[in-house]
Phi, psi and omega in degrees: 000143175259159177141177180253129179245122179249117180256117177263106183108101188253053171268208184300310187286311182297317181293323182289321177299318179299317180295319177300317182292319179297321183292317185275329183235084192291338183269353179284153178248124183258120176254138184233148168218141175219144178295336172269103185300332175298322176297319179295316180298314181296322180298319180290317181299319184283351183078018178288323176234161178267325184222152178256130174263127178296332179204170183293322178305318180288321185292332184284348184301121179062017181285138178266336179215130175240124178249122178260106179250073185219161177309155189298320179295315179296325178301315180302314183296318184290328175295319178295324175293315180304324182296343182259000185251156180285089183273157167300124187299335181267003184296145171252130174254133175223166178228182182228020188285161183274356175229159186229316186310307184294323179296314182296320181301326182281003179262013182307317181292321175296321177297320177303322180273003178079018182273136185271127173238127177235111182296143181224151179211092175289117187267074176207162181188190181204165175287345178267161176222170178093162182293333180293345177265001183300145183215142177293333185268003189302321186262004184303122182063012174275158176280141181232103184271130179245139188230061179290145172287166189298331184277355182285128177301127182301334177296325181291321177299313182295326178295318179296317177300323180295314173307321186265007184304325178295351173292335187054035179268170176262111185273133176233131182251119181220171179282156176304319184292317179296325178299310182297324179292313181294312178291332173301318181289311192261356179226302184295312183297313177304324181293326176298311181297318179297318175297321181289331174293320183293313182298321179293318179298317179303315182295319183289333183290338179300333180256348182221105186291343181285341187300308182300332181284325180279337182276055176242193174056241184300324179296317177297322182297312188282350176244012187296334179291346176290352179270009177288164184305117176303317180298313180299314189283331175301311180296315180299316178299320181290325176293327186245033189296322181297316178295315182293320175302320180289320179296324178291327173299314178293329180291319179299323179291320177301313181291329175293325178294321179291323178298316181300315179303319180288321179297323179273358182052044184277093186296316178298317183289326178294313178304313183296324181298314181287323181296316179297321180295316180299314180299313182291323180291319181289341177275354184289149177301129184274330187262001180269143170276131182255201185288328181256122180307134180270152164254129181268095185266140174238127181261126182240124175277118184230152177280158180269091175214152181304134178092357187292326184289317178294332178298310183294310180297332175295321176299313180296322182293323180300320179269008178057043180255121184277143180242153179252338179199152178214140177200164181247128180281318183196129173221132175222155181304132180068011179235138177295144173258173178244114177270122180253117178246131182255142182233160179287325184229163179295322180300318180295323182295320179290325176295319181293320178299317178294324183294310181298320178294331180287315186265351183216177177255009184288136176278147181233157175209156179249130175293154181231000000 
């Protein structure tokens, strides 16, 4: 496809979308703008974009597609600005935000002028940020939610999918309200719970100094999403407050039920509670990318001696397998430690597992 694509926000998501479009549509011209001029300059140097726009007014000229890859509050402000600019009448505007209802409500002025806005939410991410972390494969096999209003021509939705075909994502079309309800359950609400567990642990640690030392390993794993951007999650929660208030009310009922089971010492019911949770969790798709970006972890049992980590990473380097993170769960003299290596994709994890078994006798396992 030919045309001009204007990407507003050249971070991980905006940069990765630009790369996907460049790969799939070689004749398209990618124009980029970021409030951080250094990000714009870096995007041009890295070949993520073809041209730098000095401002949004300049970037929208003759654009066939405008992608807003910015935090939700900034997205609302940008949409209001776009409604005042001389846009291409056939332009499609989309965003990448984690909430949709309030974003769509803010497009009333665009609708008045006959401009097409289709909400978008690529459900993928990384522990890295910035345009230098952008990857063509970031969205591969991830769900990409589109939330067009009822009046949007279906041909426009298909045209947007065509522009985004290079993401190799799985497109799902739902309503803005349904989007906020679903992502509230599987993404926004878990972030609240993770943060609350950490907050409670922090308070209890004031009276018991061993808690921070013991709250490593598995505790860090189940609460890792609590390390997400506080500014971003403040805005997301306020945008989706109605859904989250209802979910918190249901959560309180759930916890009251558990409290009752403990008060009654109901052994069979407690077993059943955990058993049902286990069955549902074990039945979740293992190969699907969900709302919360996954880390593909490989556990390696290694002896505690100098150089063992460089030995393992040396094997992976020999096979040109990239890692995203590495850490040790536990090492003590004469006792094996567990080396946890994280990868960007499941394919890389399987390659690493084969690599380590080829070059060493260390046992490996994959978390579930």
